[in-house]
C-alpha positions as CSV (number, residue, x, y, z in Angstrom):
1,Q,103.9,189.1,157.1
2,G,105.8,189.7,153.9
3,I,102.7,189.3,151.7
4,N,100.7,191.7,153.9
5,A,103.6,194.2,153.8
6,K,103.8,194.0,150.0
7,I,100.0,194.6,149.7
8,F,100.2,197.6,151.9
9,E,103.2,198.9,150.1
10,R,101.7,198.4,146.7
11,E,98.6,200.3,147.8
12,G,100.6,203.2,149.1
13,A,99.9,202.5,152.8
14,A,103.4,201.4,153.9
15,I,107.0,201.2,153.1
16,S,108.6,197.7,153.3
17,I,112.2,197.2,154.1
18,L,113.7,193.7,153.9
19,E,115.4,192.6,157.1
20,K,118.7,192.2,155.3
21,D,118.5,195.8,154.1
22,L,117.5,197.2,157.5
23,S,119.8,199.4,159.5
24,D,119.2,202.1,162.1
25,V,120.3,204.7,159.5
26,K,118.0,203.3,156.8
27,L,115.0,203.2,159.2
28,A,115.6,206.7,160.4
29,R,115.9,208.1,156.9
30,V,112.6,206.5,155.8
31,F,110.9,207.6,158.9
32,L,112.1,211.2,158.6
33,D,111.3,211.3,154.9
34,I,107.7,210.4,155.7
35,L,107.4,212.9,158.5
36,E,108.7,215.7,156.3
37,D,106.2,215.0,153.6
38,K,102.8,215.7,155.1
39,N,100.9,214.9,152.0
40,R,102.5,211.5,151.7
41,L,101.9,210.9,155.4
42,E,98.2,211.7,155.0
43,I,97.9,209.4,152.0
44,M,99.6,206.6,153.8
45,S,97.4,207.1,156.8
46,K,94.2,207.1,154.7
47,K,95.3,204.0,152.7
48,S,96.2,202.0,155.8
49,R,92.8,202.7,157.3
50,E,91.1,201.6,154.1
51,L,93.1,198.3,154.0
52,G,93.0,197.6,157.8
53,N,90.4,195.3,159.4
54,E,88.7,197.2,162.1
55,N,88.4,195.2,165.4
56,S,90.4,192.4,163.9
57,A,91.6,191.0,167.2
58,R,88.0,190.9,168.4
59,K,86.9,189.1,165.2
60,I,89.6,186.5,165.7
61,V,88.6,185.8,169.3
62,D,84.9,185.6,168.3
63,Y,85.8,183.1,165.5
64,I,87.8,181.0,168.0
65,F,85.0,180.9,170.5
66,D,82.5,180.0,167.7
67,C,84.8,177.1,166.7
68,I,85.0,175.9,170.3
69,K,81.3,176.0,170.8
70,K,80.7,173.9,167.7
71,N,83.1,171.2,169.0
């Protein structure tokens, strides 16, 4: 999870907060900062779509069934 979070953060698709640094105040501040900056929100949304795997759950299930069929 941490590696994926860092990749998304590096690409501008997410903000990563370490668990040790997380508080309700910190999370609320980050959340509100993003909501108040529409341009940043649009960029993050676009980047996350570019990095995401569409239908990833379906692909995993298909892969598992393929493995089962082979065995």
